[in-house]
C-alpha positions as CSV (number, residue, x, y, z in Angstrom):
1,M,0.0,0.0,0.0
2,V,2.8,2.4,0.9
3,V,4.7,1.6,-2.3
4,E,1.6,2.2,-4.4
5,T,0.8,5.5,-2.7
6,A,4.5,6.6,-3.2
7,V,4.2,5.7,-6.9
8,E,1.1,7.7,-7.1
9,G,2.8,10.6,-5.5
10,L,5.7,10.4,-8.0
11,R,3.1,10.2,-10.8
12,L,1.5,13.4,-9.7
13,A,4.9,15.1,-9.4
14,G,5.8,14.0,-12.9
15,E,2.5,15.2,-14.4
16,M,3.0,18.7,-12.9
17,A,6.7,18.8,-14.1
18,W,5.6,17.7,-17.6
19,E,2.9,20.4,-17.7
20,T,5.4,23.2,-16.7
21,W,8.6,22.2,-18.4
22,W,8.2,24.6,-21.4
23,A,7.1,27.4,-19.2
24,L,10.3,27.0,-17.0
25,V,12.5,27.0,-20.1
26,L,10.8,30.1,-21.5
27,G,11.0,31.9,-18.1
28,F,14.7,31.2,-17.5
29,T,15.5,32.1,-21.2
30,I,13.9,35.5,-20.8
31,A,15.5,36.0,-17.4
32,G,18.9,35.1,-18.9
33,A,18.4,37.6,-21.7
34,V,17.4,40.5,-19.3
35,E,20.4,39.8,-17.1
36,T,22.6,40.2,-20.1
37,F,21.4,43.8,-20.6
38,V,20.9,45.0,-17.0
39,S,23.9,45.2,-14.7
40,E,23.9,45.3,-10.9
41,E,26.0,48.5,-11.0
42,R,23.4,50.3,-13.1
43,M,20.7,49.3,-10.7
44,S,22.4,50.3,-7.5
45,A,23.2,53.7,-9.0
46,V,19.5,54.7,-9.3
47,L,18.1,53.0,-6.1
48,G,19.4,55.3,-3.5
49,G,16.2,57.2,-2.6
50,D,13.1,56.0,-0.9
51,G,10.4,57.7,-3.1
52,W,7.9,56.3,-5.6
53,R,10.4,56.4,-8.4
54,E,13.0,54.2,-6.5
55,L,10.2,51.9,-5.3
56,G,9.0,51.4,-8.9
57,L,12.5,50.9,-10.3
58,G,13.3,48.5,-7.5
59,T,10.2,46.5,-8.4
60,V,10.9,46.5,-12.1
61,F,14.6,45.6,-11.7
62,G,13.6,42.8,-9.3
63,A,11.0,41.3,-11.6
64,A,13.6,41.4,-14.4
65,S,16.4,40.0,-12.2
66,S,14.7,36.6,-11.8
67,S,16.5,34.5,-9.2
68,C,16.1,31.8,-6.5
69,S,15.4,33.1,-3.0
70,F,19.0,32.8,-2.0
71,G,20.3,34.5,-5.1
72,A,17.7,37.3,-4.6
73,V,18.7,37.8,-1.0
74,A,22.4,37.9,-2.0
75,T,21.9,40.4,-4.8
76,T,19.7,42.6,-2.5
77,K,22.5,42.5,0.1
78,S,24.9,43.8,-2.5
79,L,22.6,46.6,-3.6
80,F,21.9,47.6,0.0
81,K,25.6,47.6,0.7
82,K,26.3,49.8,-2.3
83,G,23.8,52.4,-1.1
84,A,20.4,51.3,-2.3
85,S,17.7,52.4,0.1
86,P,15.8,49.8,2.3
87,V,12.6,50.7,0.4
88,A,14.1,50.1,-3.0
89,S,16.2,47.0,-2.1
90,L,14.8,45.2,0.9
91,A,11.2,45.9,0.1
92,A,10.9,46.2,-3.7
93,F,13.8,44.5,-5.4
94,Q,14.1,41.5,-3.1
95,F,10.4,40.5,-3.1
96,A,9.9,41.2,-6.9
97,S,12.9,39.1,-7.9
98,T,11.3,35.9,-6.5
99,N,7.5,36.6,-6.5
100,L,6.8,38.8,-9.6
101,V,9.0,37.0,-12.1
102,I,7.8,35.6,-15.4
103,E,8.5,31.9,-14.7
104,L,6.4,32.0,-11.6
105,G,3.5,33.6,-13.5
106,L,3.8,31.0,-16.3
107,V,3.9,28.0,-13.9
108,M,1.0,29.5,-11.9
109,W,-1.1,30.0,-15.0
110,I,-0.6,26.4,-16.0
111,L,-1.2,24.8,-12.6
112,L,-3.6,27.2,-11.0
113,G,-5.1,29.5,-13.6
114,W,-4.9,33.1,-14.8
115,Q,-6.9,34.4,-11.9
116,F,-4.1,33.4,-9.6
117,V,-1.5,35.0,-11.8
118,L,-3.2,38.4,-11.8
119,A,-3.7,38.0,-8.0
120,D,-0.1,37.3,-7.5
121,Y,1.0,40.6,-9.2
122,A,-1.7,42.7,-7.6
123,A,-1.2,41.3,-4.1
124,G,2.6,41.4,-4.6
125,L,2.5,45.1,-5.4
126,L,0.4,45.6,-2.3
127,L,2.9,43.6,-0.2
128,I,5.8,45.7,-1.5
129,G,3.9,48.9,-0.7
130,L,3.3,47.6,2.9
131,L,6.9,46.8,3.4
132,A,8.0,50.2,2.0
133,V,5.7,52.0,4.5
134,A,7.0,49.9,7.4
135,F,10.6,50.4,6.5
136,K,10.2,54.1,5.9
137,Y,8.0,55.0,8.8
138,A,8.0,52.2,11.4
139,V,11.7,51.1,11.5
140,P,14.2,53.6,12.8
141,E,16.7,54.7,10.2
142,S,19.5,54.0,12.7
143,W,18.6,50.3,12.6
144,F,19.3,50.2,8.8
145,A,22.5,52.2,9.3
146,A,23.6,49.7,11.9
147,A,22.7,46.8,9.6
148,R,24.7,48.3,6.7
149,G,27.7,48.6,9.0
150,H,27.2,45.0,10.2
151,L,27.1,43.9,6.6
152,Q,30.3,45.8,5.6
153,S,32.2,44.4,8.6
154,T,31.2,40.7,8.0
155,E,31.0,40.6,4.2
156,G,32.3,37.3,2.8
157,V,33.4,36.3,-0.6
158,R,30.6,36.5,-3.2
159,D,30.2,35.2,-6.7
160,P,30.2,38.4,-8.9
161,S,28.0,36.7,-11.5
162,C,25.0,35.5,-9.4
163,G,25.6,36.9,-5.9
164,M,25.9,33.6,-4.1
165,E,28.4,33.3,-1.3
166,V,31.3,30.9,-2.0
167,D,34.1,29.4,0.0
168,P,37.5,30.5,-1.5
169,T,39.3,27.8,0.5
170,S,37.5,25.0,-1.3
171,D,39.8,23.0,-3.7
172,D,37.2,22.8,-6.5
173,V,35.8,26.4,-6.4
174,P,36.2,28.0,-9.9
175,S,38.2,31.2,-9.9
176,V,39.6,33.8,-12.2
177,E,42.6,36.2,-11.7
178,T,41.7,39.8,-12.6
179,D,43.4,43.2,-12.2
180,G,41.5,43.7,-9.0
181,G,42.3,40.4,-7.5
182,T,40.9,36.9,-7.6
183,E,37.2,36.4,-8.3
184,Y,35.6,33.2,-7.0
185,F,32.4,31.5,-8.4
186,C,29.8,29.0,-7.3
187,S,29.8,27.1,-10.6
188,E,31.6,27.0,-14.0
189,S,28.6,28.4,-15.8
190,C,28.7,31.5,-13.5
191,K,32.4,31.8,-14.2
192,E,31.9,31.6,-18.0
193,A,29.0,34.1,-17.8
194,Y,31.3,36.5,-15.9
195,L,34.2,36.1,-18.4
196,E,31.7,36.7,-21.3
197,S,30.3,39.7,-19.5
198,E,33.8,41.2,-19.0
199,R,34.6,40.7,-22.7
200,Q,31.5,42.7,-23.5
201,R,31.8,45.3,-20.8
202,D,32.2,48.2,-23.3
203,A,29.5,46.9,-25.6
204,T,26.1,48.7,-25.7
205,W,22.9,46.7,-25.1
206,R,22.2,47.1,-28.8
207,D,25.6,45.5,-29.7
208,R,24.8,42.6,-27.4
209,L,21.4,42.2,-28.8
210,L,22.6,42.1,-32.4
211,T,25.7,39.8,-31.9
212,G,26.2,36.1,-31.3
213,D,28.4,36.9,-28.3
214,G,25.5,38.7,-26.6
215,W,23.1,35.8,-27.1
216,R,25.8,33.3,-26.0
217,L,26.1,35.3,-22.7
218,A,22.3,35.2,-22.4
219,S,22.4,31.4,-22.8
220,K,25.0,31.1,-20.1
221,N,22.9,33.3,-17.8
222,A,19.8,31.2,-18.4
223,L,21.9,28.1,-17.5
224,G,22.9,29.9,-14.3
225,E,19.3,30.3,-13.4
226,W,18.8,26.6,-13.8
227,E,21.8,25.8,-11.6
228,M,20.5,28.0,-8.8
229,L,16.9,26.8,-8.9
230,W,16.7,23.2,-10.2
231,T,17.0,21.6,-6.7
232,D,14.2,23.8,-5.3
233,I,12.0,23.1,-8.3
234,V,12.4,19.3,-8.2
235,A,11.9,19.4,-4.4
236,G,8.7,21.4,-4.9
237,F,7.2,18.9,-7.4
238,L,8.2,15.9,-5.2
239,I,6.9,17.4,-2.0
240,A,3.6,18.3,-3.7
241,G,3.2,14.9,-5.3
242,L,4.0,12.9,-2.2
243,I,1.9,15.1,0.2
244,G,-0.9,15.0,-2.3
245,A,-0.8,11.1,-2.3
246,F,-0.1,10.5,1.4
247,V,-2.0,13.1,3.3
248,P,-5.7,12.3,3.5
249,R,-8.2,15.1,2.6
250,A,-9.8,14.8,6.1
251,W,-6.5,16.2,7.6
252,W,-6.6,19.2,5.3
253,T,-10.3,19.7,6.1
254,T,-9.5,19.9,9.8
255,L,-6.6,22.2,9.3
256,F,-8.6,24.7,7.2
257,S,-11.8,24.5,9.2
258,V,-11.0,27.4,11.6
259,G,-14.1,29.5,11.2
260,A,-17.0,28.9,9.0
261,E,-16.1,28.8,5.3
262,G,-16.5,32.3,3.8
263,T,-16.2,34.2,7.1
264,F,-13.4,36.6,7.9
265,A,-12.1,34.2,10.5
266,W,-11.7,31.5,7.9
267,V,-10.0,33.8,5.4
268,L,-7.6,35.2,8.1
269,A,-6.8,31.7,9.4
270,S,-6.1,30.4,5.9
271,A,-3.7,33.3,5.3
272,V,-1.8,32.7,8.6
273,I,-1.7,29.0,8.1
274,G,-0.6,29.5,4.5
275,V,2.4,31.6,5.6
276,A,3.3,29.2,8.3
277,I,3.3,26.2,5.9
278,G,5.3,28.3,3.5
279,V,7.9,28.9,6.1
280,V,8.4,25.3,7.0
281,T,8.5,23.9,3.5
282,F,11.9,25.4,2.6
283,V,11.1,25.8,-1.1
284,C,11.4,28.7,-3.5
285,S,8.5,30.6,-4.9
286,V,8.3,28.6,-8.2
287,G,8.7,25.3,-6.3
288,N,5.9,26.4,-4.0
289,V,3.3,26.5,-6.9
290,P,2.8,22.7,-7.1
291,F,2.2,22.6,-3.3
292,A,-0.2,25.5,-3.6
293,V,-2.3,23.3,-6.0
294,I,-2.5,20.7,-3.2
295,L,-3.6,23.4,-0.7
296,W,-6.2,24.9,-3.1
297,N,-7.6,21.5,-3.9
298,N,-8.0,20.7,-0.2
299,G,-9.9,23.7,1.1
300,I,-7.5,26.7,1.8
301,A,-9.0,30.1,1.0
302,F,-8.0,31.8,-2.3
303,G,-6.0,34.5,-0.3
304,G,-4.3,31.8,1.7
305,V,-2.8,30.4,-1.5
306,M,-1.2,33.9,-2.2
307,S,0.1,34.2,1.4
308,F,1.6,30.7,1.2
309,I,3.6,31.6,-2.0
310,F,4.8,34.9,-0.6
311,A,6.4,33.2,2.4
312,D,9.5,31.9,0.4
313,L,11.6,34.9,1.7
314,I,11.2,33.9,5.4
315,V,12.1,30.3,5.5
316,P,14.6,29.4,8.2
317,T,17.6,29.2,6.0
318,I,16.8,32.7,4.5
319,D,16.2,34.0,8.1
320,D,19.7,32.8,9.1
321,A,21.1,34.6,6.0
322,Y,19.4,37.8,7.2
323,R,21.0,37.4,10.6
324,R,24.4,36.9,9.2
325,Y,24.1,39.7,6.8
326,Y,22.3,42.4,8.8
327,G,22.4,41.3,12.4
328,L,19.7,39.7,14.6
329,R,17.6,42.8,15.0
330,L,17.0,43.6,11.4
331,A,16.6,39.9,10.7
332,A,13.7,39.8,13.1
333,V,12.3,43.0,11.5
334,L,12.4,41.3,8.1
335,F,10.7,38.1,9.3
336,V,7.9,39.9,11.2
337,S,7.2,42.5,8.5
338,I,7.1,40.0,5.6
339,F,5.0,37.6,7.6
340,V,2.5,40.3,8.5
341,A,2.5,41.8,5.1
342,A,1.9,38.4,3.4
343,V,-1.1,37.8,5.6
344,I,-2.6,41.2,5.0
345,A,-1.9,41.0,1.2
346,G,-3.5,37.5,1.1
347,V,-6.7,38.6,3.0
348,A,-7.0,41.8,0.9
349,I,-6.7,40.1,-2.5
350,H,-9.2,37.4,-1.3
351,Y,-11.8,40.0,-0.7
352,L,-10.9,42.1,-3.7
353,W,-11.0,39.1,-6.1
354,S,-14.2,37.9,-4.5
355,G,-15.8,41.3,-5.0
356,I,-15.1,41.3,-8.7
357,G,-15.9,37.7,-9.3
358,L,-12.4,36.4,-10.1
359,V,-12.2,33.7,-7.5
360,P,-12.6,30.3,-9.2
361,P,-14.7,27.6,-7.6
362,Q,-12.8,25.9,-4.7
363,G,-10.4,23.3,-6.0
364,Q,-10.8,24.3,-9.7
365,A,-7.3,24.8,-11.1
366,G,-5.4,24.8,-14.3
367,G,-4.8,27.0,-17.3
368,T,-7.0,27.5,-20.3
369,A,-4.6,26.8,-23.2
370,P,-5.8,24.6,-26.1
371,S,-5.8,20.9,-25.5
372,G,-2.7,19.1,-26.7
373,Y,-0.5,22.2,-26.5
374,T,1.9,20.7,-23.9
375,T,3.6,18.1,-26.0
376,Y,4.3,20.5,-28.8
377,L,5.5,23.3,-26.6
378,N,7.7,20.9,-24.5
379,A,9.3,19.6,-27.7
380,A,10.0,23.1,-29.0
381,F,11.4,24.4,-25.8
382,T,13.5,21.3,-25.2
383,V,15.2,22.2,-28.5
384,V,15.8,25.7,-27.1
385,F,17.2,24.3,-23.8
386,L,19.5,21.9,-25.7
387,A,20.7,24.8,-27.8
388,Q,21.5,26.8,-24.6
389,V,23.4,23.9,-23.2
390,Y,25.4,23.6,-26.4
391,V,26.2,27.3,-26.5
392,G,26.9,27.6,-22.7
393,Y,28.9,24.4,-22.3
394,W,30.2,22.7,-25.4
395,Q,30.8,25.7,-27.5
396,T,32.5,27.4,-24.6
397,G,34.7,24.4,-24.1
398,S,35.6,24.4,-27.8
399,D,36.5,28.1,-27.7
400,A,38.7,27.6,-24.7
401,E,40.5,24.7,-26.3
402,S,41.0,26.8,-29.4
403,E,42.4,29.7,-27.5
404,G,44.7,27.3,-25.7
405,A,45.9,25.8,-29.0
406,H,46.6,29.3,-30.3
407,A,48.5,30.2,-27.1
408,G,50.6,27.1,-27.5
């Protein structure tokens, strides 16, 4: 019986992975292309203020700089250290770079439906606004100054390509000698992306767009997105499939029965429980979507689904990163503010969408694309993915061998 249930769980996970494969490739391809044309230096230079302009730019840059939760936190840390305001970096950029990105929207559209996609962006903007108000008016400026000082005094070695922290003492860590010293990388693809970026430092975005080298860098950046996120995505599908198979519906019914269905107490409890579940699942926002399907099919309120997805930035491992970067006090501020803002945003979007008739029937999920599209799209985007692998790995290796031969 256990084996049969486990097989059923794996089947559910496989089905969800099959449905979303093309969307993930498309999302990471777009993210890699955007990363090729928008640099961290350019972003940090315009995010110093805490007005509407900086809030909007932080949100746009974040949505364009798609990343895993750890990568988003690392990049945000760098922007904050270089002078970006808390509003633009910790509120707007950090949240948008994990929860307002195209791959999340595509996967959510396929597995949950377009109503959830629109709700994600609307509630996400509300959450960013709530965080901005809290950071500007409720948190003393001296706390952020102390956090920046803590960051500058404890900063470790960071991959200049993706922002992840690396251990320079490791024997197998990739590295490059530069005029400014040694740069260390979390992976070979990040190293190659960095080298390609350096070769094109003086090129304009038009030059990059119209040359093969520019698109080769975009392919490497897309592969870097895969390297950062694939474990979280696989974990998300497996967790969702196995929980969907092993956990009986009666358990979920009991969990989501706080307050009568449709009442404020039920909506609020769903939002709080959604955030709590999101905190303990240790999965990124994209990986959360398959589990969100399980929650939606088993009785959580519409707003609770959104609150659950928004909790990816306060999982324990991320909280520990906040503590190491900014100190315990600001780490606690980030946890509490994101938790509360996710609950408020979830409740608000639930009632707004209910009021305008955009909440689908409970448990109804899935996109509205024509029947049979999945096989064709998966085939097409598998070709795109293989082309990126060829350009990012084999062609890079061939170029390196060629350069070595000429050097000899």
